[in-house]
C-alpha positions as CSV (number, residue, x, y, z in Angstrom):
1,M,-4.9,13.0,1.3
2,V,-2.3,10.4,1.4
3,I,-3.6,6.8,1.3
4,L,-1.2,4.0,2.3
5,V,-2.4,0.8,0.7
6,M,-0.7,-2.2,2.4
7,G,-0.8,-5.9,2.5
8,L,1.2,-9.0,1.9
9,P,2.5,-10.0,-1.6
10,G,-0.3,-11.5,-3.7
11,S,-3.1,-10.0,-1.6
12,G,-4.3,-7.8,-4.5
13,K,-3.1,-4.6,-3.0
14,S,-1.4,-3.3,-6.1
15,Y,-4.3,-4.0,-8.5
16,F,-6.6,-2.3,-5.9
17,A,-4.3,0.6,-5.4
18,R,-3.9,1.3,-9.1
19,Q,-7.7,1.3,-9.5
20,L,-8.2,3.5,-6.5
21,A,-5.6,6.0,-7.8
22,A,-7.3,6.1,-11.2
23,L,-10.7,6.5,-9.6
24,T,-9.7,9.4,-7.4
25,G,-7.2,11.1,-9.7
26,A,-4.4,10.5,-7.2
27,E,-0.8,10.1,-8.0
28,Y,0.2,6.4,-7.7
29,I,3.5,5.4,-6.2
30,N,4.2,1.7,-6.2
31,S,7.1,0.0,-4.3
32,D,7.7,-2.6,-7.0
33,K,8.1,0.1,-9.7
34,V,10.4,2.1,-7.4
35,R,12.4,-1.1,-6.7
36,R,12.8,-1.9,-10.4
37,V,14.1,1.6,-11.1
38,M,16.6,1.6,-8.2
39,L,17.8,-2.0,-8.3
40,E,18.8,-4.3,-11.1
41,A,18.0,-7.5,-9.2
42,A,16.0,-7.3,-6.0
43,T,17.0,-9.5,-3.0
44,Y,14.4,-8.0,-0.7
45,S,17.1,-7.4,2.0
46,D,16.3,-5.0,4.8
47,K,18.7,-2.5,3.3
48,E,16.9,-2.6,-0.1
49,K,13.5,-2.4,1.5
50,W,14.5,0.8,3.4
51,M,16.0,2.3,0.3
52,V,12.7,1.7,-1.6
53,Y,10.6,3.1,1.3
54,D,12.9,6.1,1.6
55,E,12.5,6.9,-2.1
56,M,8.7,6.4,-1.9
57,L,8.6,8.8,1.0
58,R,10.6,11.3,-0.8
59,M,8.3,11.1,-3.8
60,A,5.2,11.5,-1.6
61,V,6.7,14.6,0.0
62,V,7.4,16.0,-3.4
63,A,3.8,15.4,-4.3
64,A,2.6,17.4,-1.3
65,G,-0.7,19.1,-1.8
66,R,-1.9,16.4,-4.2
67,D,-3.7,13.2,-3.4
68,V,-1.4,10.2,-3.4
69,V,-1.9,6.5,-3.2
70,L,1.2,4.7,-1.8
71,D,1.3,1.0,-2.6
72,A,3.6,-1.2,-0.6
73,T,3.7,-3.9,2.0
74,F,4.2,-1.4,4.9
75,Y,4.8,-4.5,7.1
76,T,6.1,-2.8,10.2
77,Q,4.7,-0.3,12.7
78,A,8.0,1.6,12.4
79,L,7.6,2.0,8.6
80,R,4.0,3.2,8.9
81,M,4.9,5.7,11.7
82,A,7.8,7.1,9.6
83,F,5.4,7.8,6.8
84,T,2.7,9.2,9.1
85,R,5.1,11.6,10.8
86,A,6.7,12.8,7.6
87,L,3.4,13.2,5.8
88,E,1.1,14.5,8.5
89,E,1.9,18.1,7.6
90,T,0.8,17.5,4.0
91,G,-2.7,16.5,5.1
92,R,-4.6,13.5,6.3
93,V,-3.0,10.0,6.1
94,A,-5.4,7.1,5.7
95,F,-4.6,3.4,5.9
96,I,-6.2,0.6,3.8
97,E,-5.1,-3.0,4.3
98,V,-5.8,-5.5,1.6
99,V,-6.0,-9.2,2.6
100,A,-6.8,-12.4,0.8
101,D,-7.1,-16.1,1.6
102,E,-3.7,-17.8,1.5
103,A,-4.9,-20.3,-1.2
104,L,-5.7,-17.4,-3.5
105,I,-2.4,-15.7,-2.7
106,R,-0.6,-18.9,-3.6
107,E,-2.5,-19.1,-6.9
108,R,-1.8,-15.4,-7.7
109,L,1.9,-15.7,-6.9
110,R,2.3,-18.6,-9.4
111,R,1.3,-16.2,-12.3
112,P,3.6,-13.6,-13.7
113,R,2.6,-10.2,-12.4
114,R,3.0,-6.7,-13.7
115,D,5.9,-5.3,-11.6
116,S,6.5,-7.6,-8.7
117,D,9.1,-10.4,-8.4
118,A,7.7,-11.6,-5.1
119,N,6.9,-15.3,-5.0
120,F,5.3,-17.5,-2.3
121,E,8.6,-17.7,-0.4
122,V,8.7,-13.9,-0.2
123,Y,5.1,-13.9,0.9
124,K,5.9,-16.4,3.8
125,E,8.9,-14.3,4.9
126,M,6.8,-11.1,4.9
127,K,4.0,-12.9,6.7
128,E,6.4,-13.7,9.5
129,L,7.6,-10.1,9.7
130,W,4.1,-8.6,9.5
131,E,3.1,-6.4,12.4
132,P,-0.6,-5.8,12.8
133,L,-1.8,-2.2,12.5
134,S,-2.6,-0.3,15.6
135,E,-3.7,2.7,13.5
136,P,-7.4,3.1,12.6
137,H,-7.7,1.6,9.1
138,L,-10.0,-0.1,6.6
139,V,-9.5,-3.8,6.0
140,L,-10.6,-5.1,2.6
141,R,-10.8,-8.8,1.7
142,S,-9.8,-9.3,-2.0
143,T,-11.1,-12.0,-4.2
144,N,-10.8,-12.3,-8.0
145,E,-14.3,-10.9,-8.5
146,N,-14.9,-8.0,-6.0
147,I,-12.8,-5.0,-7.1
148,D,-15.9,-2.8,-7.6
149,S,-17.1,-3.6,-4.0
150,L,-13.6,-2.9,-2.6
151,L,-13.5,0.5,-4.4
152,D,-16.9,1.4,-3.1
153,Q,-15.9,0.5,0.4
154,A,-12.7,2.5,0.0
155,M,-14.4,5.6,-1.3
156,E,-16.9,5.5,1.6
157,Y,-14.0,5.2,4.0
158,I,-12.0,8.0,2.4
159,H,-15.0,10.3,2.5
160,S,-15.5,9.6,6.2
161,E,-11.8,10.3,6.8
162,I,-12.1,13.6,5.0
163,Y,-15.2,14.5,7.0
164,E,-13.4,13.6,10.3
165,Q,-10.4,15.7,9.3
166,G,-12.7,18.6,8.7
167,T,-14.3,18.2,12.2
168,D,-10.9,17.8,13.9
169,R,-10.0,21.4,13.2
């Protein structure tokens, strides 16, 4: 199964996605890490974003047959559809959106973070570009104290997605 974990900068998606990958034994592919390897200084231009997403997609295809958690903003319908089309032959693609209150996002983005350079200005830009998901998906509301609950909800969702996949065939 390929799980696309998406959300705006500071939403808690990367912390959640790392924990989910560890819990499920899935390979973890993070857009911030890919960006750091590919680019000396990120400008978050459209060209850079597409380069990073293309590399993430290539990595996910190479990992075909294994469970993968992809962690990125996935802010447009076109991006999500590109991944869905390219990965549908490898198995089920599931979507999990992580959201948080803006005050919490602002607080999180003030602190240094593991791999991301995104600040509140980047958050605001991405919020303007965000296209709501039309695909069936799970929405998780992140706080600073609820990671166990989020993981429980995600595991329940993933198991239901696997069950539905089995009944589709």
